Backbone as numpy.savetxt, mean C-alpha at the origin, in Angstrom:
# Nx Ny Nz CAx CAy CAz Cx Cy Cz
3.22 -1.38 33.18 3.08 -1.21 31.57 3.02 -3.01 30.75
2.07 -3.57 30.41 1.83 -4.50 30.05 2.28 -4.65 28.85
2.37 -5.65 28.25 3.48 -6.01 27.03 2.53 -5.64 25.68
1.28 -5.78 25.32 0.14 -5.39 25.04 0.55 -3.55 24.59
0.48 -3.20 25.87 0.64 -1.52 25.21 2.23 -1.21 25.42
2.89 -1.99 25.48 4.46 -2.01 25.04 4.47 -2.49 23.30
3.12 -2.87 23.27 3.71 -3.15 21.19 2.42 -2.94 20.76
1.84 -2.06 21.21 0.92 -0.96 20.25 0.46 0.39 21.44
1.28 1.04 20.50 1.01 2.20 21.39 1.82 3.60 20.54
2.31 4.53 20.83 3.02 6.19 20.91 4.34 5.92 20.56
4.77 5.20 19.53 6.35 5.43 19.41 7.13 5.77 18.49
8.23 5.91 18.61 9.19 6.54 17.75 10.56 5.61 17.73
10.66 4.90 18.71 12.03 4.22 18.63 12.55 2.72 17.57
13.92 3.16 17.40 14.84 2.01 16.28 14.29 2.22 14.83
13.31 2.62 14.55 12.79 2.45 13.14 12.90 3.76 12.83
13.63 3.97 11.62 13.17 5.58 10.77 12.21 5.73 10.04
11.35 6.83 10.44 10.35 6.63 9.66 10.53 6.36 7.90
9.94 5.81 6.95 9.77 5.30 5.62 10.08 6.66 4.91
8.86 8.13 5.14 9.39 8.88 4.90 10.48 9.95 4.75
11.28 9.76 5.85 12.98 9.83 6.43 13.62 9.51 5.30
13.70 8.55 4.63 14.64 7.69 4.10 13.80 8.27 2.53
15.20 7.93 1.51 15.14 8.29 0.04 14.58 6.98 -0.60
13.59 6.83 -1.00 13.35 5.86 -1.44 13.51 5.58 -2.84
14.85 5.45 -3.39 15.24 6.27 -4.45 14.46 6.11 -5.87
13.88 4.11 -6.13 13.12 3.40 -6.53 11.95 3.90 -7.20
11.69 4.95 -6.29 9.99 4.87 -6.13 10.25 6.64 -6.36
11.25 7.76 -6.71 10.95 8.91 -6.46 10.29 9.18 -7.85
10.12 10.55 -7.25 9.31 11.68 -8.64 10.17 10.99 -9.85
11.65 11.65 -9.64 12.23 11.58 -10.60 11.95 10.11 -12.15
12.25 9.36 -10.82 12.56 7.32 -11.26 10.95 7.87 -12.21
9.43 8.16 -11.63 8.52 7.51 -11.96 7.80 8.44 -13.49
9.33 10.14 -13.39 8.99 10.96 -14.82 9.62 10.24 -15.95
10.80 9.66 -15.42 12.37 9.29 -16.19 11.49 7.57 -17.06
10.59 7.01 -16.43 9.71 6.12 -16.86 9.01 6.20 -17.89
8.04 7.15 -17.14 7.18 7.44 -17.95 7.28 8.22 -19.05
8.67 8.76 -19.70 9.35 9.28 -20.71 10.23 8.76 -22.20
10.30 7.34 -21.22 10.34 6.44 -22.23 8.71 5.72 -22.58
7.67 5.58 -21.67 6.76 4.56 -22.37 6.01 6.01 -23.12
5.73 7.35 -22.86 5.01 7.77 -23.82 5.72 8.23 -25.09
6.84 7.93 -25.35 7.55 8.49 -26.87 8.17 7.24 -27.01
8.23 6.01 -26.36 8.63 4.96 -27.18 7.60 3.74 -27.22
6.96 3.83 -26.53 5.85 2.36 -26.03 6.32 1.42 -25.19
5.55 0.50 -24.92 5.78 -0.34 -24.54 7.24 -1.26 -24.74
7.35 -0.82 -25.78 8.57 -2.40 -25.97 9.98 -1.20 -26.02
9.48 0.39 -26.06 10.96 1.00 -26.01 11.30 0.40 -24.56
10.02 1.23 -23.53 10.01 1.14 -22.20 10.86 0.11 -21.33
10.61 -1.63 -22.08 10.67 -2.45 -21.89 12.12 -2.76 -21.89
12.74 -2.17 -23.29 14.22 -2.47 -23.50 15.26 -1.45 -22.50
14.65 0.04 -22.00 15.16 0.77 -21.62 14.78 0.28 -19.84
14.19 -0.37 -19.35 14.07 -0.60 -18.22 14.90 -1.06 -17.25
16.11 -2.48 -17.77 17.52 -3.22 -17.89 17.63 -2.01 -17.35
18.55 -1.22 -18.14 19.90 -0.51 -17.61 19.19 0.40 -16.94
18.26 0.88 -17.09 17.89 2.08 -14.97 17.34 1.30 -14.41
17.29 0.28 -14.70 17.00 -0.40 -13.06 18.62 -1.20 -12.58
18.91 -1.61 -13.43 20.66 -1.65 -13.01 21.04 -0.32 -13.15
20.73 0.48 -12.92 21.40 1.56 -12.49 21.18 1.90 -10.88
19.59 2.10 -11.17 19.48 2.04 -9.70 19.92 0.80 -8.51
19.73 -0.01 -9.01 20.26 -1.05 -8.30 21.82 -1.17 -8.02
22.37 -0.36 -9.11 24.11 -0.61 -8.25 24.46 0.20 -7.42
23.57 1.85 -7.24 23.76 2.85 -6.87 22.86 3.13 -6.19
21.85 2.27 -5.39 20.97 2.38 -4.28 21.60 1.36 -3.42
22.08 1.32 -2.87 22.83 0.59 -1.97 22.05 -0.31 -0.58
21.12 1.34 0.18 20.68 1.13 0.96 19.01 0.00 0.48
18.58 0.05 -0.69 17.10 -0.35 -1.28 18.05 -1.65 -1.46
19.00 -2.30 -2.22 19.49 -3.20 -2.60 19.73 -3.97 -1.39
20.42 -3.44 -0.27 20.40 -4.58 0.61 18.80 -4.58 1.51
17.96 -3.96 1.64 16.79 -3.58 2.03 16.22 -4.89 1.70
16.29 -5.04 0.22 15.35 -5.93 -0.72 15.96 -7.28 0.16
17.28 -7.46 -0.53 18.01 -8.97 -0.28 17.54 -9.33 1.05
17.30 -8.50 2.00 17.09 -8.85 3.92 15.58 -9.32 3.48
15.04 -8.37 2.93 13.49 -8.77 2.85 13.08 -10.84 2.46
13.85 -10.53 1.23 13.56 -11.98 0.34 14.30 -13.10 0.90
15.68 -12.70 1.79 16.11 -14.06 2.53 15.20 -14.06 3.29
14.15 -13.36 3.85 13.32 -13.79 5.62 12.42 -14.07 4.91
11.89 -13.86 3.49 11.13 -14.90 2.67 10.96 -16.27 2.51
12.52 -16.52 2.46 13.13 -17.80 1.97 12.62 -18.80 3.28
13.83 -18.08 4.45 13.43 -18.91 5.28 11.89 -18.89 6.19
10.86 -18.07 5.79 9.73 -18.54 6.43 8.65 -19.38 5.44
9.20 -19.13 4.04 8.47 -20.37 3.49 9.27 -21.89 3.56
10.19 -21.63 3.65 11.34 -23.47 4.49 10.19 -24.07 5.58
10.33 -22.95 6.85 9.33 -23.34 7.57 8.58 -23.78 7.76
7.19 -23.32 6.79 5.95 -23.99 6.49 5.98 -24.75 5.38
7.30 -24.94 4.73 6.79 -26.49 3.81 6.36 -26.21 2.14
6.43 -25.17 2.19 6.05 -24.29 0.59 7.44 -24.07 -0.10
7.24 -24.26 -1.63 8.22 -24.42 -2.68 9.11 -24.11 -2.34
11.14 -24.09 -2.28 11.60 -23.37 -2.58 12.38 -23.06 -3.43
12.19 -21.83 -3.04 12.90 -20.37 -4.41 14.03 -19.29 -4.22
14.69 -19.61 -4.85 16.16 -18.67 -4.56 15.47 -17.30 -5.10
15.63 -16.21 -4.44 14.99 -14.91 -4.59 16.00 -13.95 -5.49
16.11 -12.94 -6.31 16.57 -12.39 -6.38 16.43 -11.10 -6.46
17.48 -10.17 -5.41 17.36 -8.74 -5.57 16.74 -8.08 -6.63
17.84 -8.15 -7.98 17.69 -7.58 -9.08 16.25 -7.66 -9.46
16.03 -8.63 -9.67 14.37 -9.02 -9.90 13.67 -8.52 -9.34
13.76 -8.34 -8.24 12.90 -7.56 -7.74 13.13 -5.97 -7.70
14.03 -5.64 -7.88 14.27 -4.27 -8.77 12.84 -3.75 -10.03
13.58 -5.17 -10.91 13.12 -4.90 -12.29 11.83 -5.30 -11.75
10.93 -5.71 -11.16 9.36 -5.99 -10.82 8.87 -4.65 -10.42
9.65 -3.53 -9.98 9.05 -3.04 -9.47 8.87 -1.60 -10.75
10.36 -1.82 -11.41 10.06 -0.93 -12.88 9.23 -2.08 -13.77
9.01 -2.71 -13.92 7.63 -3.13 -14.89 5.99 -3.08 -14.01
5.87 -2.82 -13.09 5.04 -2.18 -12.34 4.57 -0.84 -12.91
5.42 -0.28 -13.34 5.09 1.13 -13.20 4.65 1.12 -14.80
4.52 0.34 -15.29 3.84 0.26 -16.79 2.65 0.15 -16.29
1.56 -0.77 -15.09 0.70 -0.71 -15.33 0.15 0.41 -13.96
1.01 0.96 -13.34 0.62 2.51 -12.37 0.34 3.29 -13.54
0.95 3.48 -14.73 1.12 4.73 -15.70 -0.68 4.29 -16.48
-0.53 3.16 -16.83 -1.91 2.50 -17.66 -3.11 2.67 -16.27
-2.86 2.57 -15.15 -4.28 2.59 -14.12 -4.51 3.83 -13.95
-3.57 4.95 -14.06 -3.96 6.34 -14.01 -4.19 6.81 -15.09
-4.31 6.57 -16.53 -4.93 6.50 -17.37 -5.85 6.48 -17.76
-6.45 5.43 -17.04 -8.03 4.59 -17.29 -7.84 3.31 -18.11
-6.78 3.21 -18.47 -6.36 1.93 -19.45 -6.46 0.61 -18.91
-6.84 0.15 -17.54 -6.89 -0.77 -17.15 -8.42 -1.01 -16.50
-9.17 -2.20 -16.98 -10.41 -2.43 -17.25 -10.55 -3.51 -16.98
-11.23 -3.17 -15.86 -11.95 -5.08 -15.09 -12.63 -5.88 -16.58
-12.17 -7.55 -16.24 -12.55 -8.41 -17.00 -12.01 -7.68 -18.01
-10.51 -7.18 -18.05 -9.99 -7.66 -19.36 -8.90 -7.58 -19.01
-7.88 -6.33 -18.52 -6.21 -6.16 -18.14 -6.11 -7.16 -16.57
-7.51 -6.43 -15.73 -7.66 -7.18 -14.51 -8.89 -8.04 -14.53
-8.71 -8.87 -12.99 -9.82 -10.14 -13.11 -9.82 -10.39 -11.29
-11.35 -10.69 -10.91 -10.71 -11.10 -9.42 -10.54 -12.45 -9.50
-9.97 -12.53 -8.33 -9.48 -13.96 -7.69 -10.22 -14.76 -7.28
-10.85 -15.51 -7.37 -11.82 -16.47 -6.20 -12.54 -15.95 -5.29
-14.14 -15.86 -5.31 -14.46 -15.31 -4.64 -14.85 -13.83 -4.68
-13.83 -13.01 -4.95 -13.68 -12.06 -4.68 -14.86 -11.25 -4.58
-14.87 -11.28 -6.06 -16.00 -10.36 -6.92 -17.25 -10.31 -6.25
-18.15 -11.55 -5.80 -19.07 -11.47 -5.21 -18.60 -10.49 -3.44
-17.60 -10.85 -2.84 -17.50 -9.67 -1.89 -17.26 -8.57 -1.48
-16.86 -8.48 -2.79 -16.49 -6.80 -3.54 -18.10 -5.72 -3.59
-18.89 -6.78 -4.41 -19.86 -6.00 -5.24 -21.08 -6.75 -4.26
-20.94 -6.87 -3.14 -21.78 -6.98 -1.92 -22.34 -5.65 -1.42
-21.12 -4.42 -1.56 -21.57 -3.34 -1.14 -22.86 -2.99 -1.59
-23.42 -3.20 -2.47 -24.49 -2.47 -3.08 -26.00 -2.98 -2.36
-25.71 -3.71 -1.73 -26.75 -4.09 -1.03 -26.76 -3.62 0.59
-25.41 -2.57 0.77 -25.46 -1.63 2.24 -25.78 -0.64 1.99
-25.83 0.20 3.30 -26.57 1.49 3.47 -25.34 2.27 3.52
-23.98 1.83 4.69 -23.03 2.90 4.18 -21.92 2.49 3.58
-20.74 3.78 3.59 -19.88 2.52 2.85 -18.61 2.37 3.96
-17.46 1.76 2.74 -16.83 0.49 4.22 -14.62 1.50 3.58
-13.99 1.25 4.64 -13.14 1.22 3.97 -12.18 -0.08 3.53
-11.46 0.23 2.55 -10.82 -0.44 1.91 -9.43 -0.38 1.89
-8.36 -1.89 2.80 -7.57 -1.49 3.31 -6.32 -2.19 2.17
-5.54 -1.55 2.05 -4.15 -1.88 0.95 -3.45 -2.25 1.17
-2.45 -2.25 0.54 -1.31 -2.06 1.05 -0.02 -1.96 -0.53
1.46 -1.94 -0.30 2.06 -1.79 -0.95 2.89 -3.23 -1.76
2.08 -4.17 -0.87 2.03 -5.57 -1.31 1.10 -5.26 -3.00
1.76 -5.61 -4.59 1.13 -5.47 -5.38 0.83 -4.17 -6.15
-0.20 -3.59 -6.77 0.13 -2.39 -7.35 -1.36 -1.56 -6.59
-1.39 -0.89 -6.11 -3.29 -0.28 -5.68 -3.47 0.41 -6.82
-2.76 0.75 -7.48 -3.11 2.17 -8.24 -3.80 1.29 -9.42
-3.71 -0.47 -9.72 -4.61 -0.86 -10.31 -6.40 -0.93 -10.09
-6.14 -0.88 -8.92 -7.53 -1.29 -8.26 -8.68 -0.07 -9.04
-8.63 0.72 -9.50 -8.69 1.82 -9.64 -10.02 1.22 -11.30
-9.59 0.01 -11.17 -10.28 -0.97 -12.64 -11.52 -1.37 -12.29
-11.52 -0.64 -10.61 -12.83 -1.36 -10.42 -13.85 -0.34 -10.61
-13.71 1.10 -10.78 -14.64 1.55 -11.48 -15.09 1.68 -12.51
-14.49 0.34 -13.79 -14.73 0.70 -14.70 -15.71 -0.93 -15.29
-16.29 -1.05 -14.38 -17.68 -1.73 -14.33 -19.08 -1.45 -14.87
-19.11 -1.53 -16.22 -20.80 -0.99 -16.25 -22.08 -1.82 -15.99
-22.16 -3.12 -15.88 -24.00 -3.31 -15.51 -23.92 -2.96 -14.58
-23.12 -2.59 -13.73 -23.92 -1.81 -11.71 -23.11 -0.90 -11.85
-23.77 0.23 -11.16 -23.30 1.33 -10.54 -21.79 1.29 -10.38
-20.81 1.90 -10.45 -19.19 1.32 -10.10 -19.67 2.50 -8.67
-18.87 2.16 -7.14 -18.76 2.59 -6.78 -17.76 3.66 -6.77
-17.90 4.49 -6.08 -17.55 5.71 -5.40 -16.24 5.36 -4.61
-15.36 5.38 -5.48 -13.82 4.82 -4.61 -12.74 6.10 -4.10
-12.33 6.49 -2.87 -11.64 7.58 -3.02 -10.25 7.10 -2.20
-9.16 7.30 -2.55 -7.38 6.62 -2.19 -7.18 8.09 -1.28
-6.60 7.88 -0.19 -5.77 8.73 0.84 -4.31 7.94 0.50
-4.08 8.72 -0.07 -2.35 8.91 -0.17 -1.54 10.29 0.65
-0.61 9.40 1.35 -0.27 10.14 2.49 1.34 10.21 2.09
1.69 11.22 2.02 2.54 11.74 0.96 4.00 12.91 1.12
5.19 12.92 1.38 5.39 14.30 1.92 5.56 14.86 1.19
5.62 14.68 -0.27 5.39 16.10 -1.00 4.28 15.97 -2.06
2.82 16.51 -1.04 1.91 15.82 -2.05 1.41 16.75 -3.08
2.36 18.25 -3.13 2.23 19.32 -4.98 3.02 18.19 -6.09
4.03 17.54 -5.59 4.98 17.04 -6.41 3.75 15.29 -7.18
3.74 14.88 -5.65 2.61 14.02 -6.57 1.48 13.95 -7.40
0.86 15.06 -7.16 -0.21 15.83 -7.54 0.32 16.29 -9.21
1.28 16.50 -9.14 2.05 17.40 -10.73 2.10 16.36 -11.30
2.47 14.44 -10.58 2.52 13.62 -11.82 1.46 13.11 -12.06
0.74 12.89 -10.92 -1.07 12.30 -11.59 -1.18 13.32 -12.88
-1.31 14.90 -12.86 -1.94 15.59 -13.60 -1.22 15.00 -14.35
0.36 14.93 -15.15 0.61 15.15 -15.92 0.95 13.63 -17.22
0.11 13.11 -16.38 0.26 11.49 -16.91 -1.30 12.15 -17.29
-2.16 11.97 -16.34 -4.07 12.61 -17.02 -4.46 13.21 -16.47
-5.88 14.06 -17.05 -6.30 15.17 -16.60 -7.05 14.17 -15.24
-7.58 13.38 -15.46 -8.33 12.51 -15.36 -8.02 12.01 -13.37
-6.71 12.07 -13.53 -5.75 11.11 -12.67 -5.88 11.83 -11.30
-6.51 12.91 -11.30 -6.63 13.12 -9.66 -7.59 13.10 -8.98
-8.71 12.56 -10.34 -9.94 12.22 -9.69 -10.02 11.45 -8.26
-11.03 11.69 -7.44 -11.52 11.04 -6.28 -10.02 10.91 -5.47
-9.04 11.68 -5.39 -7.73 11.18 -4.95 -7.32 12.17 -3.99
-7.20 12.22 -2.42 -6.92 12.61 -1.51 -5.51 12.70 -1.04
-5.19 13.64 -1.58 -3.34 13.62 -1.28 -2.95 14.43 0.41
-2.25 13.65 1.07 -2.37 14.42 2.29 -1.26 14.20 3.18
-0.60 14.56 4.44 0.15 14.24 4.83 0.27 13.62 6.91
-1.50 13.98 6.11 -1.84 13.56 7.96 -3.78 13.68 8.13
-4.30 13.13 8.47 -5.41 13.61 8.42 -5.85 14.63 10.19
-6.11 15.54 9.64 -6.43 16.11 10.81 -7.86 16.52 10.12
-8.81 17.28 11.04 -10.38 17.55 10.96 -11.02 17.47 9.96
-10.15 18.91 9.11 -11.20 18.94 7.64 -10.89 17.85 6.75
-9.78 16.54 6.82 -9.92 15.43 6.15 -10.80 14.24 6.72
-11.12 14.31 8.28 -11.54 13.27 8.52 -13.34 13.82 8.19
-13.92 15.16 8.53 -15.21 15.31 8.14 -15.02 14.94 6.61
-14.27 15.35 4.86 -14.37 14.85 4.79 -14.66 12.98 4.43
-14.21 12.53 5.01 -14.40 11.28 4.93 -15.44 10.88 5.67
-15.61 10.92 6.26 -17.07 10.91 6.81 -18.18 11.03 6.07
-18.29 12.05 5.31 -19.41 11.87 4.31 -19.40 11.09 3.08
-18.22 10.81 2.79 -18.08 9.82 1.45 -18.75 8.34 2.26
-18.48 7.93 3.36 -19.09 7.02 4.29 -20.15 7.07 4.50
-20.98 8.27 4.47 -22.10 8.12 4.83 -22.93 8.45 3.87
-22.50 8.61 2.08 -22.88 9.12 0.86 -22.46 7.37 0.06
-21.91 6.03 0.85 -21.80 4.74 0.17 -20.53 4.56 -0.41
-19.44 5.47 -0.54 -18.61 5.92 -0.71 -17.24 4.99 0.02
-16.47 4.82 -0.81 -14.99 3.68 0.17 -14.34 4.39 -0.45
-13.36 3.80 1.21 -12.04 4.81 1.22 -10.90 3.66 1.53
-9.96 4.36 -0.15 -8.69 3.68 0.29 -7.76 4.05 0.63
-7.04 3.10 1.67 -5.70 3.28 2.24 -5.08 2.35 2.85
-3.67 2.62 2.61 -2.39 2.11 2.77 -2.44 0.83 3.91
-2.26 0.04 4.42 -2.04 -0.28 6.05 -0.43 -0.74 6.57
-0.05 0.28 5.27 1.36 -0.89 5.57 2.58 0.11 5.97
2.27 1.51 5.80 2.64 2.48 6.01 2.43 3.36 6.47
2.87 4.00 7.98 2.32 5.38 8.86 2.17 6.94 8.04
1.34 7.71 8.27 1.66 8.72 8.31 2.33 9.76 7.97
2.82 10.53 6.96 3.94 11.03 7.15 3.16 12.67 8.51
4.75 13.08 9.27 3.96 13.81 10.40 3.88 15.28 9.54
3.00 15.75 10.53 2.27 17.29 9.78 3.44 18.05 9.71
3.96 18.57 10.75 4.92 18.96 10.44 6.27 18.83 9.94
6.72 17.65 9.28 7.61 16.62 9.16 9.04 18.14 8.51
8.26 18.47 7.76 9.22 19.45 6.97 9.66 20.92 7.25
9.48 20.92 8.59 10.47 22.35 9.30 11.13 22.23 10.29
11.12 20.47 10.87 11.92 20.11 11.80 13.35 19.28 11.32
14.50 19.73 12.64 15.47 18.62 12.23 14.96 17.31 11.97
16.12 17.03 11.89 15.74 15.21 11.36 15.88 14.74 13.20
16.73 14.87 13.99 16.60 14.13 14.86 15.91 14.63 15.77
14.84 16.09 15.23 13.63 16.12 16.45 12.21 15.05 15.34
12.61 14.82 14.23 11.05 13.78 13.61 11.48 12.86 14.55
12.59 11.95 14.53 12.89 11.33 14.88 12.28 11.07 16.41
11.91 12.07 16.93 11.48 12.26 18.51 10.08 11.97 18.60
9.55 12.31 17.32 7.62 12.42 17.54 6.91 11.26 17.79
6.40 10.49 17.94 5.52 9.73 18.23 4.69 9.67 16.99
4.14 8.26 16.91 3.45 7.74 16.01 2.57 6.56 16.76
1.50 6.49 16.14 0.46 5.26 16.43 0.31 4.12 15.33
1.48 3.25 16.02 1.57 2.35 15.39 1.51 0.44 16.23
1.04 -0.23 15.81 1.24 -1.66 16.63 2.66 -2.42 16.52
3.39 -2.89 16.81 4.47 -3.54 16.74 3.61 -5.48 16.67
3.42 -5.98 15.46 2.99 -7.20 15.05 3.91 -7.99 14.54
3.67 -9.13 14.61 4.88 -10.37 14.29 4.78 -10.63 12.40
5.11 -10.42 11.54 5.38 -10.67 10.51 6.99 -10.82 9.48
6.47 -12.14 9.38 7.67 -12.88 8.81 8.45 -13.40 9.47
7.76 -13.45 10.77 8.93 -14.49 11.81 9.51 -13.19 12.73
9.16 -11.82 12.26 9.88 -10.94 13.23 9.12 -9.46 13.48
9.61 -8.55 13.62 8.75 -7.72 14.79 8.77 -6.54 13.15
7.45 -6.09 13.37 7.41 -4.53 12.62 6.39 -3.64 13.11
5.98 -2.67 12.83 4.88 -1.94 12.62 4.51 -1.45 11.62
2.97 -1.58 12.20 1.95 -1.24 11.80 1.21 -0.08 11.70
0.58 0.50 11.00 -0.28 1.15 11.26 -1.39 1.48 12.12
-2.11 2.51 12.92 -3.27 1.79 13.53 -4.38 2.74 13.00
-4.46 4.11 12.76 -4.72 4.50 11.56 -6.10 4.61 11.05
-6.29 2.97 10.18 -7.47 2.73 9.26 -8.26 2.38 10.12
-7.33 1.43 11.53 -8.58 0.71 12.05 -9.64 1.70 13.56
-8.56 2.73 14.09 -8.83 4.24 14.68 -10.37 5.14 13.70
-10.17 4.83 12.35 -10.95 5.35 11.69 -12.13 4.92 11.30
-11.73 3.21 11.28 -13.26 2.71 10.83 -13.83 2.98 12.21
-13.27 2.68 13.60 -13.78 2.72 14.61 -14.40 4.00 14.58
-14.29 5.54 14.40 -14.60 6.34 14.77 -16.75 6.62 13.40
-15.79 6.20 12.03 -16.50 6.59 11.31 -18.00 5.15 11.54
-17.38 4.04 12.02 -18.69 2.91 12.60 -18.84 2.51 11.28
-18.26 2.18 10.13 -17.57 1.23 9.69 -17.19 0.03 8.91
-17.08 -0.83 8.09 -16.46 -2.29 7.79 -15.33 -2.06 7.06
-14.34 -2.74 7.27 -13.00 -3.42 6.93 -12.80 -4.00 5.97
-12.46 -4.56 4.95 -12.35 -5.03 3.57 -10.68 -5.26 3.22
-10.64 -6.04 3.11 -8.83 -5.83 2.56 -8.50 -6.11 0.61
-8.28 -5.83 0.17 -7.64 -5.50 -1.17 -6.71 -5.45 -1.86
-6.42 -6.18 -2.24 -5.17 -6.06 -2.85 -5.58 -6.41 -4.91
-3.76 -6.04 -5.14 -3.99 -5.89 -7.03 -2.55 -6.78 -7.18
-2.70 -8.13 -7.28 -1.62 -8.85 -7.57 -1.29 -8.91 -9.05
-0.34 -8.96 -9.57 0.01 -9.47 -11.09 0.58 -10.90 -11.23
-0.54 -11.48 -12.16 -0.21 -12.61 -12.24 0.88 -12.67 -13.68
2.35 -13.68 -13.18 3.20 -13.47 -13.86 2.83 -14.34 -15.59
2.32 -15.14 -15.25 1.71 -16.19 -16.57 1.05 -15.69 -17.41
-0.02 -14.90 -17.25 -1.09 -14.96 -17.72 -0.84 -13.25 -18.10
-0.33 -12.23 -17.06 0.22 -10.70 -17.44 -1.13 -10.18 -16.93
-2.20 -10.55 -16.09 -3.36 -10.11 -15.79 -3.02 -9.71 -14.38
-3.56 -8.71 -13.61 -3.62 -8.27 -12.63 -5.05 -8.94 -11.79
-5.12 -9.98 -11.00 -5.67 -10.39 -9.70 -6.06 -9.27 -8.80
-7.78 -9.24 -8.12 -7.51 -8.92 -7.33 -8.60 -9.71 -6.09
-7.80 -9.69 -4.98 -8.51 -10.32 -3.48 -9.35 -9.39 -3.07
-9.96 -9.85 -2.93 -10.92 -9.09 -1.51 -11.33 -10.37 -0.64
-11.27 -9.57 0.50 -11.78 -9.96 1.18 -12.45 -9.11 2.75
-13.41 -9.49 3.19 -14.25 -8.87 5.00 -13.50 -8.97 5.82
-12.72 -8.10 6.34 -12.32 -7.89 7.50 -12.28 -8.37 8.78
-13.07 -7.40 8.95 -14.06 -6.56 9.74 -15.62 -6.18 9.89
-16.45 -6.32 10.16 -17.79 -6.17 10.20 -17.75 -4.56 10.67
-17.11 -4.34 11.84 -16.85 -3.39 12.06 -15.06 -3.10 13.42
-15.43 -2.02 13.61 -14.20 -1.91 14.89 -14.86 -1.29 16.16
-14.70 -2.00 17.02 -14.90 -1.58 18.29 -13.56 -1.22 19.49
-13.01 -0.18 20.35 -12.19 0.30 20.01 -12.37 0.05 21.82
-13.13 -0.52 22.88 -13.10 0.09 24.04 -12.40 0.32 24.57
-12.86 1.96 25.49 -11.94 2.49 26.20 -10.77 1.31 27.51
-11.07 0.85 27.67 -9.96 0.14 29.48 -9.27 -0.77 28.02
-9.84 -1.42 27.09 -8.41 -2.44 26.75 -8.50 -2.05 24.84
-8.15 -0.60 24.31 -8.30 -0.07 23.41 -7.05 -0.68 22.62
-5.85 -0.52 23.40 -4.69 -0.88 22.96 -4.85 -2.47 22.51
-5.34 -2.98 23.53 -5.06 -4.45 23.39 -5.86 -4.76 22.06
-7.26 -3.83 21.52 -7.65 -4.64 20.31 -7.19 -4.16 19.45
-6.70 -2.91 19.94 -6.35 -2.15 18.10 -5.11 -3.43 17.76
-4.11 -3.96 18.54 -3.42 -5.11 18.30 -4.10 -6.01 17.63
-5.27 -6.23 18.32 -5.50 -7.59 17.61 -5.46 -7.67 15.90
-6.65 -6.15 16.15 -6.76 -5.93 14.80 -5.98 -5.54 13.80
-4.77 -5.29 14.02 -3.95 -4.61 13.27 -2.39 -5.95 12.96
-2.89 -7.07 13.91 -2.15 -8.10 13.70 -2.54 -9.37 12.44
-4.12 -9.01 12.64 -5.19 -9.65 11.63 -4.70 -9.54 10.19
-4.53 -7.99 10.02 -3.90 -7.47 8.38 -2.41 -8.13 8.10
-1.59 -7.89 9.47 -0.38 -8.61 9.78 -0.60 -9.98 8.61
-0.93 -10.87 9.29 -1.14 -12.39 8.72 -1.68 -12.60 7.15
-2.44 -11.10 7.26 -3.35 -11.43 5.09 -2.00 -11.14 4.39
-1.32 -9.98 4.68 0.01 -9.22 4.40 0.87 -10.17 4.27
1.38 -11.49 5.40 2.28 -12.18 4.99 2.34 -13.19 4.01
1.03 -13.40 4.23 0.48 -14.40 3.52 0.93 -14.61 1.82
0.14 -13.07 1.46 0.46 -13.51 0.14 1.89 -12.51 -0.30
2.13 -12.34 0.75 3.95 -11.53 0.47 4.86 -12.57 0.31
4.07 -13.35 1.01 4.95 -15.40 0.62 4.75 -15.71 -0.39
4.13 -15.39 -1.56 4.18 -16.09 -2.50 3.82 -15.09 -3.70
4.24 -13.71 -2.94 3.99 -12.49 -4.17 4.85 -11.78 -3.65
6.53 -12.44 -3.13 7.28 -11.65 -2.45 8.23 -10.40 -3.76
8.25 -10.79 -5.35 8.60 -10.33 -5.91 7.92 -8.32 -5.62
7.01 -8.19 -5.47 5.21 -7.44 -5.73 5.41 -7.03 -4.19
6.08 -7.06 -3.53 6.44 -6.04 -2.36 7.13 -4.95 -2.35
6.73 -4.10 -2.44 7.58 -2.56 -3.23 7.90 -1.43 -1.85
8.29 -2.13 -0.25 8.23 -1.30 0.39 9.52 -1.32 0.53
10.26 -0.66 0.17 12.07 -0.60 -0.46 12.57 0.45 1.33
12.62 0.19 2.31 12.93 1.14 3.56 12.51 0.02 4.06
13.56 0.07 5.79 13.54 -0.57 6.51 12.12 -0.75 7.02
11.71 -1.94 7.08 10.16 -2.55 7.06 10.42 -3.26 8.67
11.44 -4.35 8.74 11.17 -4.36 10.19 11.62 -3.79 10.79
11.33 -3.92 12.10 12.09 -3.39 13.54 13.10 -3.84 14.07
14.10 -3.38 13.84 15.63 -3.17 14.44 15.55 -3.64 16.04
């Protein structure tokens, strides 16, 4: 077996799947609690309550706290190697950043984040994104849990041109809980949301129709799908199930990233753009980054695994670039790096 095939294949070794862990600070009850403070006290009360709430999570979520510290320490090491300004990052500030992001998340789901007001494009990103108007087919928007992916809903608020139809694919262990949260936030929050635990034939057909109609499919590229029957099996059995992932270099270590978005782009014969929404702490605005990643994804039968690894690694490099500059907006509170 070649090295590439070892690093890009069906694998389940070493790391626990993210859905098997209890990512406490991002859980159902955590979001509902913060929504309560925001709805009944506004942003001022929310911010006052944020500190004790996040301190509680920080104190009692040892696993997430250790994961945060490990990630931030790795960022510091790589920043030093690359000659970037040295900053000592705080794990508690990382937790607080997550809590603050929930305000933007709630506002995004309620349609209160508008393009050119609360959200703006980074340099050159607007031209890249709206080039879709001249194209005949849709594309895949590859996002991440770096920044606030939900704030990208603001892209549908541009009034001087036809707003693109963007469908967001959310991989969630409990799609019903997720949909209940959205429904409680706003009746419109569920629009164009595809909540699923895996991409089966029915979902694939729907996604194909979206691309044919010049729609866009937003999908995160830093988490593998939840296994279709994960709730019916024991923990030991789940860990033995294979996942379609590639081992990539990320922040000086090895990590697994999913192949799914690239396989999907190959099957749908569509282009791939990378799209991030990152908070500018000085201005308070959400800045949208957009770049063409691939005009097409070709996966030759003979060298499919090698080709996949190259595609996934390029995404990992872009993800690393922004993770080094916005480490407090890294919201993957699970064991991301390969053991």
